[in-house]
Predicted model as a PDB file, atoms N, CA, C, CB and O in Angstrom, pLDDT in the B-factor column:
MODEL        1                                                                  
ATOM      1  N   MET A   1      53.251 -71.516 -48.918  1.00 47.00           N  
ATOM      2  CA  MET A   1      52.335 -71.129 -50.073  1.00 47.00           C  
ATOM      3  C   MET A   1      51.880 -69.762 -48.691  1.00 47.00           C  
ATOM      4  CB  MET A   1      50.831 -72.691 -50.849  1.00 47.00           C  
ATOM      5  O   MET A   1      51.844 -69.992 -47.482  1.00 47.00           O  
ATOM      6  N   MET A   2      51.711 -68.981 -49.081  1.00 53.00           N  
ATOM      7  CA  MET A   2      51.354 -67.701 -48.609  1.00 53.00           C  
ATOM      8  C   MET A   2      50.016 -66.934 -48.739  1.00 53.00           C  
ATOM      9  CB  MET A   2      52.183 -66.994 -49.108  1.00 53.00           C  
ATOM     10  O   MET A   2      49.447 -66.323 -49.644  1.00 53.00           O  
ATOM     11  N   TRP A   3      49.779 -67.208 -47.539  1.00 58.00           N  
ATOM     12  CA  TRP A   3      47.705 -66.720 -48.766  1.00 58.00           C  
ATOM     13  C   TRP A   3      47.740 -65.107 -48.132  1.00 58.00           C  
ATOM     14  CB  TRP A   3      45.173 -68.055 -47.847  1.00 58.00           C  
ATOM     15  O   TRP A   3      47.969 -64.830 -46.955  1.00 58.00           O  
ATOM     16  N   PHE A   4      47.517 -64.354 -48.986  1.00 60.00           N  
ATOM     17  CA  PHE A   4      46.915 -63.116 -48.880  1.00 60.00           C  
ATOM     18  C   PHE A   4      46.970 -61.949 -47.557  1.00 60.00           C  
ATOM     19  CB  PHE A   4      45.661 -63.512 -49.087  1.00 60.00           C  
ATOM     20  O   PHE A   4      46.664 -60.758 -47.614  1.00 60.00           O  
ATOM     21  N   GLY A   5      47.118 -62.184 -47.202  1.00 60.00           N  
ATOM     22  CA  GLY A   5      45.720 -61.415 -45.971  1.00 60.00           C  
ATOM     23  C   GLY A   5      46.283 -61.647 -44.461  1.00 60.00           C  
ATOM     24  O   GLY A   5      46.331 -60.889 -43.492  1.00 60.00           O  
ATOM     25  N   TYR A   6      46.663 -62.910 -44.636  1.00 60.00           N  
ATOM     26  CA  TYR A   6      46.392 -64.154 -42.816  1.00 60.00           C  
ATOM     27  C   TYR A   6      48.031 -64.879 -42.751  1.00 60.00           C  
ATOM     28  CB  TYR A   6      44.630 -66.218 -43.119  1.00 60.00           C  
ATOM     29  O   TYR A   6      48.450 -65.926 -42.259  1.00 60.00           O  
ATOM     30  N   HIS A   7      48.789 -63.572 -43.626  1.00 62.00           N  
ATOM     31  CA  HIS A   7      50.355 -64.472 -42.983  1.00 62.00           C  
ATOM     32  C   HIS A   7      50.534 -63.627 -41.272  1.00 62.00           C  
ATOM     33  CB  HIS A   7      52.363 -63.945 -44.408  1.00 62.00           C  
ATOM     34  O   HIS A   7      51.119 -64.329 -40.448  1.00 62.00           O  
ATOM     35  N   ASP A   8      50.384 -63.177 -41.111  1.00 67.00           N  
ATOM     36  CA  ASP A   8      50.624 -62.765 -39.748  1.00 67.00           C  
ATOM     37  C   ASP A   8      49.752 -63.533 -38.347  1.00 67.00           C  
ATOM     38  CB  ASP A   8      50.287 -61.227 -39.832  1.00 67.00           C  
ATOM     39  O   ASP A   8      49.170 -62.995 -37.405  1.00 67.00           O  
ATOM     40  N   GLY A   9      49.846 -64.215 -38.503  1.00 70.00           N  
ATOM     41  CA  GLY A   9      48.936 -65.950 -37.181  1.00 70.00           C  
ATOM     42  C   GLY A   9      47.725 -65.540 -36.603  1.00 70.00           C  
ATOM     43  O   GLY A   9      46.775 -66.256 -36.285  1.00 70.00           O  
ATOM     44  N   TRP A  10      47.909 -63.624 -36.433  1.00 74.00           N  
ATOM     45  CA  TRP A  10      46.947 -64.147 -35.238  1.00 74.00           C  
ATOM     46  C   TRP A  10      45.333 -63.832 -35.634  1.00 74.00           C  
ATOM     47  CB  TRP A  10      47.372 -63.268 -33.677  1.00 74.00           C  
ATOM     48  O   TRP A  10      44.405 -63.741 -34.830  1.00 74.00           O  
ATOM     49  N   SER A  11      45.256 -63.675 -37.297  1.00 79.00           N  
ATOM     50  CA  SER A  11      43.514 -63.900 -38.215  1.00 79.00           C  
ATOM     51  C   SER A  11      43.018 -64.659 -37.369  1.00 79.00           C  
ATOM     52  CB  SER A  11      43.308 -64.740 -39.899  1.00 79.00           C  
ATOM     53  O   SER A  11      42.041 -64.261 -36.735  1.00 79.00           O  
ATOM     54  N   TRP A  12      43.521 -65.864 -37.150  1.00 81.00           N  
ATOM     55  CA  TRP A  12      42.563 -66.907 -36.761  1.00 81.00           C  
ATOM     56  C   TRP A  12      41.656 -65.968 -35.655  1.00 81.00           C  
ATOM     57  CB  TRP A  12      43.394 -68.421 -36.063  1.00 81.00           C  
ATOM     58  O   TRP A  12      40.432 -66.092 -35.695  1.00 81.00           O  
ATOM     59  N   LEU A  13      42.384 -64.851 -34.481  1.00 86.00           N  
ATOM     60  CA  LEU A  13      41.757 -64.900 -33.304  1.00 86.00           C  
ATOM     61  C   LEU A  13      40.578 -63.843 -34.028  1.00 86.00           C  
ATOM     62  CB  LEU A  13      42.744 -64.425 -31.824  1.00 86.00           C  
ATOM     63  O   LEU A  13      39.528 -63.885 -33.387  1.00 86.00           O  
ATOM     64  N   LEU A  14      40.530 -63.035 -35.058  1.00 87.00           N  
ATOM     65  CA  LEU A  14      40.291 -62.290 -35.941  1.00 87.00           C  
ATOM     66  C   LEU A  14      39.009 -63.086 -36.634  1.00 87.00           C  
ATOM     67  CB  LEU A  14      41.558 -62.000 -36.735  1.00 87.00           C  
ATOM     68  O   LEU A  14      38.936 -62.971 -35.410  1.00 87.00           O  
ATOM     69  N   MET A  15      38.659 -63.306 -36.850  1.00 89.00           N  
ATOM     70  CA  MET A  15      38.231 -64.920 -37.287  1.00 89.00           C  
ATOM     71  C   MET A  15      37.021 -65.170 -36.424  1.00 89.00           C  
ATOM     72  CB  MET A  15      39.516 -66.226 -36.927  1.00 89.00           C  
ATOM     73  O   MET A  15      35.937 -64.590 -36.365  1.00 89.00           O  
ATOM     74  N   ALA A  16      37.529 -66.225 -35.755  1.00 91.00           N  
ATOM     75  CA  ALA A  16      36.691 -66.687 -34.046  1.00 91.00           C  
ATOM     76  C   ALA A  16      35.938 -65.789 -33.228  1.00 91.00           C  
ATOM     77  CB  ALA A  16      37.736 -67.084 -32.876  1.00 91.00           C  
ATOM     78  O   ALA A  16      35.146 -66.098 -32.338  1.00 91.00           O  
ATOM     79  N   GLY A  17      36.268 -64.623 -33.625  1.00 93.00           N  
ATOM     80  CA  GLY A  17      35.684 -63.181 -32.505  1.00 93.00           C  
ATOM     81  C   GLY A  17      34.908 -62.739 -34.061  1.00 93.00           C  
ATOM     82  O   GLY A  17      34.206 -61.734 -33.947  1.00 93.00           O  
ATOM     83  N   MET A  18      34.923 -63.016 -34.700  1.00 95.00           N  
ATOM     84  CA  MET A  18      33.151 -62.630 -35.859  1.00 95.00           C  
ATOM     85  C   MET A  18      32.662 -63.476 -36.379  1.00 95.00           C  
ATOM     86  CB  MET A  18      33.096 -61.746 -37.220  1.00 95.00           C  
ATOM     87  O   MET A  18      31.745 -63.414 -37.197  1.00 95.00           O  
ATOM     88  N   MET A  19      33.433 -64.786 -35.811  1.00 97.00           N  
ATOM     89  CA  MET A  19      32.346 -66.189 -35.645  1.00 97.00           C  
ATOM     90  C   MET A  19      31.049 -66.207 -34.177  1.00 97.00           C  
ATOM     91  CB  MET A  19      33.627 -67.780 -35.296  1.00 97.00           C  
ATOM     92  O   MET A  19      29.822 -66.125 -34.139  1.00 97.00           O  
ATOM     93  N   VAL A  20      31.653 -66.291 -33.598  1.00 97.00           N  
ATOM     94  CA  VAL A  20      31.356 -65.711 -32.291  1.00 97.00           C  
ATOM     95  C   VAL A  20      29.289 -64.549 -32.155  1.00 97.00           C  
ATOM     96  CB  VAL A  20      33.144 -64.459 -32.120  1.00 97.00           C  
ATOM     97  O   VAL A  20      28.083 -64.674 -31.948  1.00 97.00           O  
ATOM     98  N   LEU A  21      30.438 -63.549 -32.493  1.00 98.00           N  
ATOM     99  CA  LEU A  21      29.482 -62.857 -32.766  1.00 98.00           C  
ATOM    100  C   LEU A  21      28.492 -62.798 -34.272  1.00 98.00           C  
ATOM    101  CB  LEU A  21      30.074 -61.814 -32.473  1.00 98.00           C  
ATOM    102  O   LEU A  21      27.762 -61.817 -34.124  1.00 98.00           O  
ATOM    103  N   PHE A  22      28.264 -63.298 -35.307  1.00 98.00           N  
ATOM    104  CA  PHE A  22      27.300 -63.574 -35.576  1.00 98.00           C  
ATOM    105  C   PHE A  22      26.926 -64.415 -35.374  1.00 98.00           C  
ATOM    106  CB  PHE A  22      27.119 -63.448 -36.251  1.00 98.00           C  
ATOM    107  O   PHE A  22      25.803 -64.311 -35.866  1.00 98.00           O  
ATOM    108  N   TRP A  23      27.040 -66.092 -34.627  1.00 98.00           N  
ATOM    109  CA  TRP A  23      25.744 -66.855 -34.066  1.00 98.00           C  
ATOM    110  C   TRP A  23      25.863 -66.545 -32.813  1.00 98.00           C  
ATOM    111  CB  TRP A  23      25.602 -68.442 -34.244  1.00 98.00           C  
ATOM    112  O   TRP A  23      26.054 -67.546 -32.123  1.00 98.00           O  
ATOM    113  N   GLY A  24      25.811 -64.979 -31.879  1.00 98.00           N  
ATOM    114  CA  GLY A  24      25.486 -65.092 -31.255  1.00 98.00           C  
ATOM    115  C   GLY A  24      24.671 -64.297 -31.164  1.00 98.00           C  
ATOM    116  O   GLY A  24      23.802 -64.368 -30.295  1.00 98.00           O  
ATOM    117  N   GLY A  25      24.772 -62.929 -32.405  1.00 98.00           N  
ATOM    118  CA  GLY A  25      23.911 -62.528 -32.920  1.00 98.00           C  
ATOM    119  C   GLY A  25      22.421 -63.366 -33.839  1.00 98.00           C  
ATOM    120  O   GLY A  25      21.244 -63.203 -33.516  1.00 98.00           O  
ATOM    121  N   ILE A  26      22.718 -63.890 -34.533  1.00 98.00           N  
ATOM    122  CA  ILE A  26      21.543 -65.017 -35.158  1.00 98.00           C  
ATOM    123  C   ILE A  26      20.699 -65.466 -33.858  1.00 98.00           C  
ATOM    124  CB  ILE A  26      22.349 -66.611 -35.967  1.00 98.00           C  
ATOM    125  O   ILE A  26      19.471 -65.542 -33.877  1.00 98.00           O  
ATOM    126  N   ALA A  27      21.651 -65.812 -32.501  1.00 98.00           N  
ATOM    127  CA  ALA A  27      20.654 -66.543 -31.376  1.00 98.00           C  
ATOM    128  C   ALA A  27      19.853 -65.774 -31.013  1.00 98.00           C  
ATOM    129  CB  ALA A  27      21.181 -67.061 -30.145  1.00 98.00           C  
ATOM    130  O   ALA A  27      18.660 -66.079 -31.007  1.00 98.00           O  
ATOM    131  N   THR A  28      20.155 -64.945 -30.737  1.00 97.00           N  
ATOM    132  CA  THR A  28      19.940 -62.670 -29.589  1.00 97.00           C  
ATOM    133  C   THR A  28      17.977 -62.735 -31.071  1.00 97.00           C  
ATOM    134  CB  THR A  28      22.801 -59.843 -30.747  1.00 97.00           C  
ATOM    135  O   THR A  28      16.754 -62.728 -30.930  1.00 97.00           O  
ATOM    136  N   LEU A  29      18.748 -62.777 -31.951  1.00 97.00           N  
ATOM    137  CA  LEU A  29      17.229 -61.996 -33.342  1.00 97.00           C  
ATOM    138  C   LEU A  29      16.663 -63.720 -33.358  1.00 97.00           C  
ATOM    139  CB  LEU A  29      18.078 -61.065 -35.907  1.00 97.00           C  
ATOM    140  O   LEU A  29      16.297 -63.837 -34.527  1.00 97.00           O  
ATOM    141  N   ILE A  30      16.442 -64.920 -32.752  1.00 97.00           N  
ATOM    142  CA  ILE A  30      15.801 -65.700 -32.488  1.00 97.00           C  
ATOM    143  C   ILE A  30      15.155 -65.666 -31.560  1.00 97.00           C  
ATOM    144  CB  ILE A  30      16.213 -66.407 -32.533  1.00 97.00           C  
ATOM    145  O   ILE A  30      13.959 -65.937 -31.664  1.00 97.00           O  
ATOM    146  N   ALA A  31      15.723 -65.319 -30.310  1.00 95.00           N  
ATOM    147  CA  ALA A  31      15.135 -64.998 -28.582  1.00 95.00           C  
ATOM    148  C   ALA A  31      13.952 -63.719 -28.780  1.00 95.00           C  
ATOM    149  CB  ALA A  31      16.766 -64.248 -27.276  1.00 95.00           C  
ATOM    150  O   ALA A  31      12.806 -63.681 -28.332  1.00 95.00           O  
ATOM    151  N   PHE A  32      14.763 -62.595 -29.711  1.00 94.00           N  
ATOM    152  CA  PHE A  32      13.526 -61.634 -29.341  1.00 94.00           C  
ATOM    153  C   PHE A  32      12.289 -62.011 -30.569  1.00 94.00           C  
ATOM    154  CB  PHE A  32      14.098 -59.733 -29.431  1.00 94.00           C  
ATOM    155  O   PHE A  32      11.355 -61.212 -30.642  1.00 94.00           O  
ATOM    156  N   VAL A  33      12.292 -63.314 -31.597  1.00 94.00           N  
ATOM    157  CA  VAL A  33      11.886 -63.203 -31.759  1.00 94.00           C  
ATOM    158  C   VAL A  33      10.552 -64.651 -31.527  1.00 94.00           C  
ATOM    159  CB  VAL A  33      12.497 -62.538 -32.405  1.00 94.00           C  
ATOM    160  O   VAL A  33       9.352 -64.649 -31.799  1.00 94.00           O  
ATOM    161  N   ALA A  34      11.135 -65.371 -31.131  1.00 92.00           N  
ATOM    162  CA  ALA A  34       9.820 -66.279 -30.801  1.00 92.00           C  
ATOM    163  C   ALA A  34       9.746 -65.681 -29.273  1.00 92.00           C  
ATOM    164  CB  ALA A  34      10.036 -68.276 -30.941  1.00 92.00           C  
ATOM    165  O   ALA A  34       9.446 -66.589 -28.498  1.00 92.00           O  
ATOM    166  N   ARG A  35       9.921 -64.490 -28.648  1.00 89.00           N  
ATOM    167  CA  ARG A  35       9.519 -63.813 -27.452  1.00 89.00           C  
ATOM    168  C   ARG A  35       8.235 -63.467 -27.942  1.00 89.00           C  
ATOM    169  CB  ARG A  35      10.420 -62.605 -26.933  1.00 89.00           C  
ATOM    170  O   ARG A  35       7.191 -64.077 -27.712  1.00 89.00           O  
ATOM    171  N   ALA A  36       8.410 -62.230 -28.782  1.00 88.00           N  
ATOM    172  CA  ALA A  36       7.829 -61.175 -29.298  1.00 88.00           C  
ATOM    173  C   ALA A  36       5.744 -62.676 -30.241  1.00 88.00           C  
ATOM    174  CB  ALA A  36       9.658 -60.072 -30.873  1.00 88.00           C  
ATOM    175  O   ALA A  36       4.538 -62.458 -30.359  1.00 88.00           O  
ATOM    176  N   LEU A  37       6.379 -63.502 -30.459  1.00 89.00           N  
ATOM    177  CA  LEU A  37       5.592 -64.133 -30.819  1.00 89.00           C  
ATOM    178  C   LEU A  37       4.500 -64.960 -30.520  1.00 89.00           C  
ATOM    179  CB  LEU A  37       6.020 -64.410 -31.163  1.00 89.00           C  
ATOM    180  O   LEU A  37       3.420 -65.238 -31.041  1.00 89.00           O  
ATOM    181  N   ILE A  38       5.486 -65.434 -28.937  1.00 86.00           N  
ATOM    182  CA  ILE A  38       4.895 -66.629 -28.025  1.00 86.00           C  
ATOM    183  C   ILE A  38       4.047 -65.698 -27.634  1.00 86.00           C  
ATOM    184  CB  ILE A  38       5.785 -67.496 -26.808  1.00 86.00           C  
ATOM    185  O   ILE A  38       2.855 -65.901 -27.868  1.00 86.00           O  
ATOM    186  N   GLY A  39       4.569 -64.089 -26.742  1.00 73.00           N  
ATOM    187  CA  GLY A  39       4.346 -63.578 -26.455  1.00 73.00           C  
ATOM    188  C   GLY A  39       4.174 -62.725 -24.710  1.00 73.00           C  
ATOM    189  O   GLY A  39       4.737 -61.740 -25.189  1.00 73.00           O  
ATOM    190  N   PRO A  40       4.046 -62.519 -24.005  1.00 68.00           N  
ATOM    191  CA  PRO A  40       3.752 -63.144 -21.687  1.00 68.00           C  
ATOM    192  C   PRO A  40       3.218 -63.982 -21.801  1.00 68.00           C  
ATOM    193  CB  PRO A  40       2.700 -62.306 -20.258  1.00 68.00           C  
ATOM    194  O   PRO A  40       2.505 -64.129 -22.794  1.00 68.00           O  
ATOM    195  N   ARG A  41       3.311 -64.845 -20.910  1.00 68.00           N  
ATOM    196  CA  ARG A  41       2.749 -66.061 -20.779  1.00 68.00           C  
ATOM    197  C   ARG A  41       1.793 -65.652 -19.316  1.00 68.00           C  
ATOM    198  CB  ARG A  41       4.014 -67.379 -20.685  1.00 68.00           C  
ATOM    199  O   ARG A  41       0.672 -66.145 -19.191  1.00 68.00           O  
ATOM    200  N   GLY A  42       2.265 -64.871 -18.434  1.00 65.00           N  
ATOM    201  CA  GLY A  42       1.139 -64.489 -16.972  1.00 65.00           C  
ATOM    202  C   GLY A  42       0.413 -62.840 -18.139  1.00 65.00           C  
ATOM    203  O   GLY A  42       0.340 -62.282 -19.235  1.00 65.00           O  
ATOM    204  N   GLY A  43       0.057 -62.865 -16.616  1.00 67.00           N  
ATOM    205  CA  GLY A  43      -1.336 -61.538 -16.633  1.00 67.00           C  
ATOM    206  C   GLY A  43      -1.248 -61.104 -15.562  1.00 67.00           C  
ATOM    207  O   GLY A  43      -0.997 -61.921 -14.675  1.00 67.00           O  
ATOM    208  N   ASP A  44      -1.454 -59.276 -15.076  1.00 79.00           N  
ATOM    209  CA  ASP A  44      -1.843 -58.846 -13.773  1.00 79.00           C  
ATOM    210  C   ASP A  44      -3.072 -59.694 -13.216  1.00 79.00           C  
ATOM    211  CB  ASP A  44      -2.182 -57.336 -13.834  1.00 79.00           C  
ATOM    212  O   ASP A  44      -4.125 -59.131 -13.517  1.00 79.00           O  
ATOM    213  N   GLN A  45      -3.294 -61.014 -12.410  1.00 83.00           N  
ATOM    214  CA  GLN A  45      -4.413 -60.950 -12.497  1.00 83.00           C  
ATOM    215  C   GLN A  45      -5.138 -60.699 -11.352  1.00 83.00           C  
ATOM    216  CB  GLN A  45      -4.711 -61.832 -13.028  1.00 83.00           C  
ATOM    217  O   GLN A  45      -5.998 -61.471 -10.926  1.00 83.00           O  
ATOM    218  N   THR A  46      -4.715 -59.256 -10.638  1.00 83.00           N  
ATOM    219  CA  THR A  46      -5.437 -58.507  -9.525  1.00 83.00           C  
ATOM    220  C   THR A  46      -5.778 -57.740 -10.758  1.00 83.00           C  
ATOM    221  CB  THR A  46      -4.627 -57.757  -8.052  1.00 83.00           C  
ATOM    222  O   THR A  46      -6.440 -58.461 -11.503  1.00 83.00           O  
ATOM    223  N   MET A  47      -5.621 -56.812 -11.147  1.00 86.00           N  
ATOM    224  CA  MET A  47      -6.326 -56.259 -12.559  1.00 86.00           C  
ATOM    225  C   MET A  47      -7.305 -56.746 -13.148  1.00 86.00           C  
ATOM    226  CB  MET A  47      -5.606 -56.244 -13.557  1.00 86.00           C  
ATOM    227  O   MET A  47      -8.181 -55.964 -13.516  1.00 86.00           O  
ATOM    228  N   ASP A  48      -7.412 -57.783 -13.341  1.00 88.00           N  
ATOM    229  CA  ASP A  48      -7.802 -59.043 -13.909  1.00 88.00           C  
ATOM    230  C   ASP A  48      -9.873 -59.386 -13.660  1.00 88.00           C  
ATOM    231  CB  ASP A  48      -6.608 -60.316 -12.925  1.00 88.00           C  
ATOM    232  O   ASP A  48     -10.916 -59.805 -14.162  1.00 88.00           O  
ATOM    233  N   MET A  49      -9.181 -58.763 -12.450  1.00 91.00           N  
ATOM    234  CA  MET A  49     -10.613 -59.907 -11.227  1.00 91.00           C  
ATOM    235  C   MET A  49     -10.866 -58.146 -11.048  1.00 91.00           C  
ATOM    236  CB  MET A  49      -9.915 -61.477  -8.989  1.00 91.00           C  
ATOM    237  O   MET A  49     -12.053 -58.043 -11.359  1.00 91.00           O  
ATOM    238  N   LEU A  50     -10.573 -57.315 -10.851  1.00 91.00           N  
ATOM    239  CA  LEU A  50     -10.371 -56.025 -10.893  1.00 91.00           C  
ATOM    240  C   LEU A  50     -11.506 -55.031 -11.825  1.00 91.00           C  
ATOM    241  CB  LEU A  50      -8.967 -55.967 -11.382  1.00 91.00           C  
ATOM    242  O   LEU A  50     -12.495 -54.324 -11.634  1.00 91.00           O  
ATOM    243  N   ARG A  51     -10.703 -55.467 -12.847  1.00 92.00           N  
ATOM    244  CA  ARG A  51     -11.419 -55.577 -14.066  1.00 92.00           C  
ATOM    245  C   ARG A  51     -12.721 -56.382 -14.060  1.00 92.00           C  
ATOM    246  CB  ARG A  51     -10.549 -56.134 -15.015  1.00 92.00           C  
ATOM    247  O   ARG A  51     -13.429 -55.975 -14.982  1.00 92.00           O  
ATOM    248  N   ARG A  52     -13.164 -57.126 -13.540  1.00 94.00           N  
ATOM    249  CA  ARG A  52     -13.713 -57.746 -13.930  1.00 94.00           C  
ATOM    250  C   ARG A  52     -14.805 -57.837 -13.500  1.00 94.00           C  
ATOM    251  CB  ARG A  52     -13.257 -58.435 -14.018  1.00 94.00           C  
ATOM    252  O   ARG A  52     -15.782 -58.211 -14.148  1.00 94.00           O  
ATOM    253  N   ARG A  53     -14.792 -57.342 -11.770  1.00 94.00           N  
ATOM    254  CA  ARG A  53     -15.595 -56.997 -10.645  1.00 94.00           C  
ATOM    255  C   ARG A  53     -15.972 -55.670 -11.062  1.00 94.00           C  
ATOM    256  CB  ARG A  53     -14.894 -57.077  -9.236  1.00 94.00           C  
ATOM    257  O   ARG A  53     -17.058 -55.330 -10.591  1.00 94.00           O  
ATOM    258  N   LEU A  54     -15.332 -54.687 -11.907  1.00 94.00           N  
ATOM    259  CA  LEU A  54     -16.014 -53.248 -12.725  1.00 94.00           C  
ATOM    260  C   LEU A  54     -17.536 -54.219 -13.648  1.00 94.00           C  
ATOM    261  CB  LEU A  54     -14.343 -52.264 -14.351  1.00 94.00           C  
ATOM    262  O   LEU A  54     -18.647 -54.486 -13.189  1.00 94.00           O  
ATOM    263  N   ALA A  55     -17.133 -54.430 -14.608  1.00 95.00           N  
ATOM    264  CA  ALA A  55     -18.087 -55.387 -15.586  1.00 95.00           C  
ATOM    265  C   ALA A  55     -19.314 -55.278 -15.162  1.00 95.00           C  
ATOM    266  CB  ALA A  55     -17.791 -56.923 -15.626  1.00 95.00           C  
ATOM    267  O   ALA A  55     -20.299 -54.678 -15.593  1.00 95.00           O  
ATOM    268  N   ASN A  56     -18.978 -56.416 -13.610  1.00 95.00           N  
ATOM    269  CA  ASN A  56     -20.006 -56.654 -13.150  1.00 95.00           C  
ATOM    270  C   ASN A  56     -21.215 -56.234 -12.572  1.00 95.00           C  
ATOM    271  CB  ASN A  56     -19.743 -57.038 -12.782  1.00 95.00           C  
ATOM    272  O   ASN A  56     -22.301 -56.803 -12.462  1.00 95.00           O  
ATOM    273  N   GLY A  57     -20.709 -54.833 -12.134  1.00 93.00           N  
ATOM    274  CA  GLY A  57     -21.433 -54.119 -11.371  1.00 93.00           C  
ATOM    275  C   GLY A  57     -21.522 -54.211 -10.233  1.00 93.00           C  
ATOM    276  O   GLY A  57     -22.425 -53.602  -9.659  1.00 93.00           O  
ATOM    277  N   GLU A  58     -20.324 -55.258  -9.294  1.00 94.00           N  
ATOM    278  CA  GLU A  58     -20.065 -54.923  -8.083  1.00 94.00           C  
ATOM    279  C   GLU A  58     -19.137 -53.509  -7.129  1.00 94.00           C  
ATOM    280  CB  GLU A  58     -19.608 -56.006  -7.944  1.00 94.00           C  
ATOM    281  O   GLU A  58     -19.330 -52.867  -6.097  1.00 94.00           O  
ATOM    282  N   ILE A  59     -18.098 -53.567  -8.220  1.00 92.00           N  
ATOM    283  CA  ILE A  59     -17.472 -52.184  -7.724  1.00 92.00           C  
ATOM    284  C   ILE A  59     -18.268 -51.215  -8.626  1.00 92.00           C  
ATOM    285  CB  ILE A  59     -15.681 -52.021  -7.949  1.00 92.00           C  
ATOM    286  O   ILE A  59     -19.083 -51.433  -9.522  1.00 92.00           O  
ATOM    287  N   THR A  60     -17.546 -49.562  -7.866  1.00 93.00           N  
ATOM    288  CA  THR A  60     -17.521 -48.275  -8.949  1.00 93.00           C  
ATOM    289  C   THR A  60     -16.838 -48.002  -9.464  1.00 93.00           C  
ATOM    290  CB  THR A  60     -17.662 -47.267  -8.778  1.00 93.00           C  
ATOM    291  O   THR A  60     -15.861 -48.726  -9.272  1.00 93.00           O  
ATOM    292  N   GLN A  61     -16.546 -46.750 -10.632  1.00 94.00           N  
ATOM    293  CA  GLN A  61     -15.346 -46.665 -11.274  1.00 94.00           C  
ATOM    294  C   GLN A  61     -14.694 -45.981 -10.310  1.00 94.00           C  
ATOM    295  CB  GLN A  61     -15.320 -46.069 -12.606  1.00 94.00           C  
ATOM    296  O   GLN A  61     -13.476 -45.836 -10.421  1.00 94.00           O  
ATOM    297  N   GLU A  62     -15.601 -45.283  -8.866  1.00 94.00           N  
ATOM    298  CA  GLU A  62     -14.510 -44.537  -8.532  1.00 94.00           C  
ATOM    299  C   GLU A  62     -13.189 -45.116  -7.846  1.00 94.00           C  
ATOM    300  CB  GLU A  62     -15.016 -43.621  -7.770  1.00 94.00           C  
ATOM    301  O   GLU A  62     -11.979 -44.896  -7.782  1.00 94.00           O  
ATOM    302  N   GLU A  63     -14.469 -46.263  -7.226  1.00 93.00           N  
ATOM    303  CA  GLU A  63     -13.355 -47.958  -6.164  1.00 93.00           C  
ATOM    304  C   GLU A  63     -12.989 -48.053  -6.739  1.00 93.00           C  
ATOM    305  CB  GLU A  63     -13.547 -49.468  -5.551  1.00 93.00           C  
ATOM    306  O   GLU A  63     -12.183 -47.238  -6.290  1.00 93.00           O  
ATOM    307  N   PHE A  64     -12.262 -48.515  -8.334  1.00 92.00           N  
ATOM    308  CA  PHE A  64     -11.709 -49.232  -9.426  1.00 92.00           C  
ATOM    309  C   PHE A  64     -10.103 -48.658  -8.884  1.00 92.00           C  
ATOM    310  CB  PHE A  64     -12.402 -48.751 -11.195  1.00 92.00           C  
ATOM    311  O   PHE A  64      -9.012 -49.081  -8.499  1.00 92.00           O  
ATOM    312  N   GLU A  65     -11.097 -46.978  -9.261  1.00 92.00           N  
ATOM    313  CA  GLU A  65      -9.513 -46.123  -9.618  1.00 92.00           C  
ATOM    314  C   GLU A  65      -8.829 -45.461  -8.787  1.00 92.00           C  
ATOM    315  CB  GLU A  65      -9.535 -45.085 -10.540  1.00 92.00           C  
ATOM    316  O   GLU A  65      -8.060 -44.505  -8.893  1.00 92.00           O  
ATOM    317  N   THR A  66      -9.622 -46.794  -6.972  1.00 92.00           N  
ATOM    318  CA  THR A  66      -8.778 -46.295  -6.125  1.00 92.00           C  
ATOM    319  C   THR A  66      -7.830 -47.007  -6.127  1.00 92.00           C  
ATOM    320  CB  THR A  66      -9.161 -46.095  -5.016  1.00 92.00           C  
ATOM    321  O   THR A  66      -6.615 -46.819  -6.186  1.00 92.00           O  
ATOM    322  N   THR A  67      -8.755 -48.240  -6.026  1.00 88.00           N  
ATOM    323  CA  THR A  67      -8.007 -49.406  -6.328  1.00 88.00           C  
ATOM    324  C   THR A  67      -6.649 -49.783  -6.409  1.00 88.00           C  
ATOM    325  CB  THR A  67      -8.306 -49.660  -7.214  1.00 88.00           C  
ATOM    326  O   THR A  67      -5.951 -50.398  -5.602  1.00 88.00           O  
ATOM    327  N   ARG A  68      -6.286 -49.113  -7.979  1.00 86.00           N  
ATOM    328  CA  ARG A  68      -5.722 -49.749  -8.798  1.00 86.00           C  
ATOM    329  C   ARG A  68      -4.879 -48.759  -9.368  1.00 86.00           C  
ATOM    330  CB  ARG A  68      -6.540 -50.431  -9.593  1.00 86.00           C  
ATOM    331  O   ARG A  68      -4.199 -48.751 -10.394  1.00 86.00           O  
ATOM    332  N   ARG A  69      -5.264 -47.156  -7.639  1.00 87.00           N  
ATOM    333  CA  ARG A  69      -3.693 -46.561  -8.130  1.00 87.00           C  
ATOM    334  C   ARG A  69      -2.451 -47.029  -6.164  1.00 87.00           C  
ATOM    335  CB  ARG A  69      -4.019 -43.816  -8.612  1.00 87.00           C  
ATOM    336  O   ARG A  69      -1.269 -46.828  -5.886  1.00 87.00           O  
ATOM    337  N   ALA A  70      -3.820 -47.766  -5.243  1.00 83.00           N  
ATOM    338  CA  ALA A  70      -3.567 -48.072  -4.464  1.00 83.00           C  
ATOM    339  C   ALA A  70      -2.208 -49.010  -4.048  1.00 83.00           C  
ATOM    340  CB  ALA A  70      -4.509 -48.294  -4.351  1.00 83.00           C  
ATOM    341  O   ALA A  70      -2.424 -50.211  -3.887  1.00 83.00           O  
ATOM    342  N   PRO A  71      -0.480 -48.394  -3.824  1.00 77.00           N  
ATOM    343  CA  PRO A  71       0.593 -49.172  -4.074  1.00 77.00           C  
ATOM    344  C   PRO A  71       0.279 -50.216  -3.136  1.00 77.00           C  
ATOM    345  CB  PRO A  71       1.950 -48.509  -3.929  1.00 77.00           C  
ATOM    346  O   PRO A  71      -0.295 -50.354  -2.056  1.00 77.00           O  
ATOM    347  N   GLN A  72       1.331 -51.372  -4.608  1.00 68.00           N  
ATOM    348  CA  GLN A  72       1.127 -52.421  -3.445  1.00 68.00           C  
ATOM    349  C   GLN A  72       2.267 -52.875  -3.020  1.00 68.00           C  
ATOM    350  CB  GLN A  72       0.347 -53.594  -3.765  1.00 68.00           C  
ATOM    351  O   GLN A  72       3.175 -52.054  -3.151  1.00 68.00           O  
ATOM    352  N   ARG A  73       2.825 -54.711  -2.172  1.00 61.00           N  
ATOM    353  CA  ARG A  73       3.335 -54.696  -2.023  1.00 61.00           C  
ATOM    354  C   ARG A  73       3.964 -55.670  -2.389  1.00 61.00           C  
ATOM    355  CB  ARG A  73       3.205 -54.325  -1.446  1.00 61.00           C  
ATOM    356  O   ARG A  73       5.160 -55.770  -2.117  1.00 61.00           O  
TER     357      ARG A  73                                                      
ENDMDL                                                                          
END                                                                             
């Protein structure tokens, strides 16, 4: 029995490729949604410490800006 459009023998390759693209897209979508919901795990500890010192009055606004703009190693 001949199936309409599937008689050339290479249709399985096209279908397999489309299936890989479909499931790969689903997996990628799930990964992006999970990252968006979870968010970044770590923060910049140096900037947190600087902001805390500024809030406590240990450093001035100028010292904060100077330290913030300093190149990091």
